[in-house]
N, C-alpha and C positions, 0 to 999 in steps of 0.2 A: 221694557217692551214699547215699541213705537206703534201705536194703534193705527195710524194712517198707512204706515208701511205694511202692516199686517193685513189691512183691508185691501190695499193695492195688490199685494202678492197673492192673496187668496181669491181675487175677483174671478179668475178664470174657472174656478171650480164651483162658483155660486149658481144658484137658481136664478131665474129671470127676476123674481121679486127681490131677492137678495142683491142682485146687481144694481137694481134701481135704488135701493137704500144706500149701497156702497157709493154709487156715483154721486148721489145727493150729498153725502157726508164729505166726500173728497172735494167736491166743488164748493161746499159751503161750510167748511170746517170752522171758520171764524164765527159764523153765525149760529153754530149749533147750540151754544149756551142759552140761546133765547127760545129753543124749541124743546117742548116736553115730548115724551114718546107719542102722546095722542096727537099733538100738533104736527109732528113729523109724519105720522101715519096719514093725517088728513091732507097734508101737502102732496103726498104721493098717491093718495087714493087707495090705501091698503089698510089692513087691520092693525091695531095697536100690538096685538100678540106677535105679528110678523116682525115688528121692530124689536120687541123683547127677545124673541128667539134668535134674531140676527146677532144681537149683542152677546147672548149666551154662547152661541156657536163660535164666536171669536175668543171665548174663554173668560168673558166678563160676567159678573154676577147679574147684571141687568143693564138697561139703557143708561140710568144715571151713572153707573160705574164707567161705562164706555165714554159718556159725555165728559165726565171729570178727567179721565185719562187723556182725552183729546185736548181739553183745555190746558192741562199741564204740559203737554207736548208743544202746544203753540207758545206757551209762556217761556219754555226753555229754548225753542228753536226758531222763533219768529213766526211770521205769517203763514208759512207753508206747513208748520207743525212737524216737519221732517228734518232730521239733522243733515248738515251739508254733505253732499255726495252720497246721500242714501237712496238715490234712485237707480243705482247700478244693479247689474244682474247678481252680483255677489250678495248685496243686501236683501234683494228679493228672495234669493235662494235661502238665505239664513232665516228669514221670516217664514218662508214656506216650511222649512224644517221644524221651526218652533211650533207652527200650527199643527203639523202632523204629530209632533211629540205630545202636544196637549191633547189631541184627539185620542192617541193611543193610551195616554195616562187615564183619561176618563173611562175608556173601555175596560182597561185593566182594573180600575177601582170598582166599577159596576160589577164586573165578573167576580171579583174577590168577595163582594157583599152577597152575591148569589150562592156562593159556595162556602158555608160556614166551616170552621176548623174541624168540627166533628165529622163532617162529610169527607174531608180530605184524609183525616185519620182513619176513618172506616175503609176508605179505598186502599190506603197504605197497608192496613191489616189484611185485606182481602188479597192483595198482591203477594205479601210475604207468606201467607198461608197456602197459596195455590201451588200445585205441583206442576201445572202447565198453564201458560198464559197465551191465549190467542189474541193477536192484535190485528184488526181489520179496518181498512179504509179504502175508499175509491176516489180516484182523481186527486185533487189537491189534498183531500183528507188523508190519502195514502202517504203523502210526504210526511205529515206530522205523525201519523201512526208508525211509520217505519223508524223515524228518528227516536220515538219514545221506546219502541221495542228494542232498539240498539242500546239505549241507556239501561233498560232493565237487564239486558244480557250482560252488560259490563258489571252489574252488581251480582252476577252469578245466578240470575233467575232464568228459568227456561221460558223464554219469550219467543213466540213464533209469529212472524209478520206475514199477513196475506193481503194481496191487493185484489183478489178475486173471491168474493164470498161464495161463489158456486163450488169452489174447490174445498172449502172448509168442512162441510158436513161429513165428508169421508173420514176426516181426522178426528171428529168429535164423537164418533159412534160409541167410544168407551168412556166418555166423560162422566165424572161423578161429582160429588159435592166439592172436590178440591180443584176442579177446573174453573178457569176464569176467562171470560171473553170481554175484551175491550173493543168497542165499536165506535169509530170516528165517523161522524156524518153531520156536516154543518146544519143542514136543513132537517135531517132525520126522516126524510120522505122516500128513501130508496126501499122499495118493497122487499127486495132480496135480503137486505140487512135485517129488516123486521122479522122475516121468516127465519133467518139464521138465529136471531135472538130467542125466538119462541122455541126452536129446536134445541138450543143449548140448555135452556132452562128446563125443558121437558126431560133432558138427560140428567138433570140434577145439578148442572153447573150454575155459576153465578155470572150475571151480565152487567157490565157498566157501559152506559152510553155517554158519548161526548158530543153534544150538539149545542145549538143555540138555545136560549132559554124559553123560546116559544113552545107551545104544546105540539107534539109530533108523535107519529106512530112508534118510532124506535124507543123513545123514552117510556112509553106505556108498557114495553116488554122488558124493561131493565130493573135490576135490583137497586141500582144506584145510578143517578145521572149527574155528570159534570156539566155545568151550564155556562155558556159564554154569551156575554152581552157586547155587541159591537154594532153601532149604527152610524151611518153617514149618508147624506143625500147624494153624494157623488158615488156612482156605482163602482168606479175604479179605486176608490179609497176604502170603501167598506171591507173588502177582503183583507186589506193590510191591517186594519184594526182588529178583525177577527183573529187573524194569525198571531198578532202580537199579544192579545189578551189570552188566547189559548196557550201560547208558549209560556207566558207567566204562570198560568194555572198549573201546567205540567211541571214547571220548574219547582213549584211549591210542593207538589206531590213527590218529586224526586228528592228534594231536601229532607222530607219526612222519612223516606226510605233510607237515606244516608245516615239517619240517626242510629240505625243498627250498626254497631261497631264492626262486626264481622263483614258486613256488606261493604262498608266504607273502606275497610282494609283491603278487600279484594279489588276495589276500584283503584286504590292507590298503587297496588302491586301492578295492575295492568298498565297504568300510566308510566310507571317506572320502566316496565318492559318495553313499551313503545318508545320512550325516550332513549333507551339504550340502543334500540334498533336504528333510530335516526342518527345517533351519534357515531355509529360504526362507519 
């Protein structure tokens, strides 16, 4: 990893304070070895914690780790600290991709820690025991909900996807303890979804919410909650992290469901059928 290239590539997505730190480091990379985090903060008129957070956001353990990495880059590549020809668009794009990958990896790890194996196993058991599975989501949440419902269907499970929670109550009037409702809602603040969850549980069915890990109304009405952690100061980046972390979480649930040999065999048969159709 070339730290100065990483800083240069990510500068456009940084906050005002982060850009000040980035510009100082880019302009004074050779002198950075003489600056502690507190001295750098004093030079810029900011808090020491801002310097530490800046380093961690780039994927380093802290400021000393960042400073050491920059020192190594200068020793390898000369005064600029950047390899020859590394200022082109291709190199910047590569470093931007690495930065995004690191952010997604952090979000996926945090999400995994929020959902212990026993929770995923409990959800898999609820899915396999259900006679009908209603999958609901609105907006972008509907995309993830629909994709997961399709996967469940490929395993031979009766999964019904709905993008409009208003239409669901008519179908759940006869729900009993074997009914399962999966509700996808990133913020968990849609009143219609909370009402639907209350109704479903009142009918004896079980409810699983899929939301961020923050407290929300939907989680309060769920028997089990899948939690997603994804944070970034850039508003256009945060949804990408959320979707990546959620997809990884759903993939883990799907793999648990595939441990049932009969379900996995059904999925294999379906894929063979599709392959034969495409080959004709």
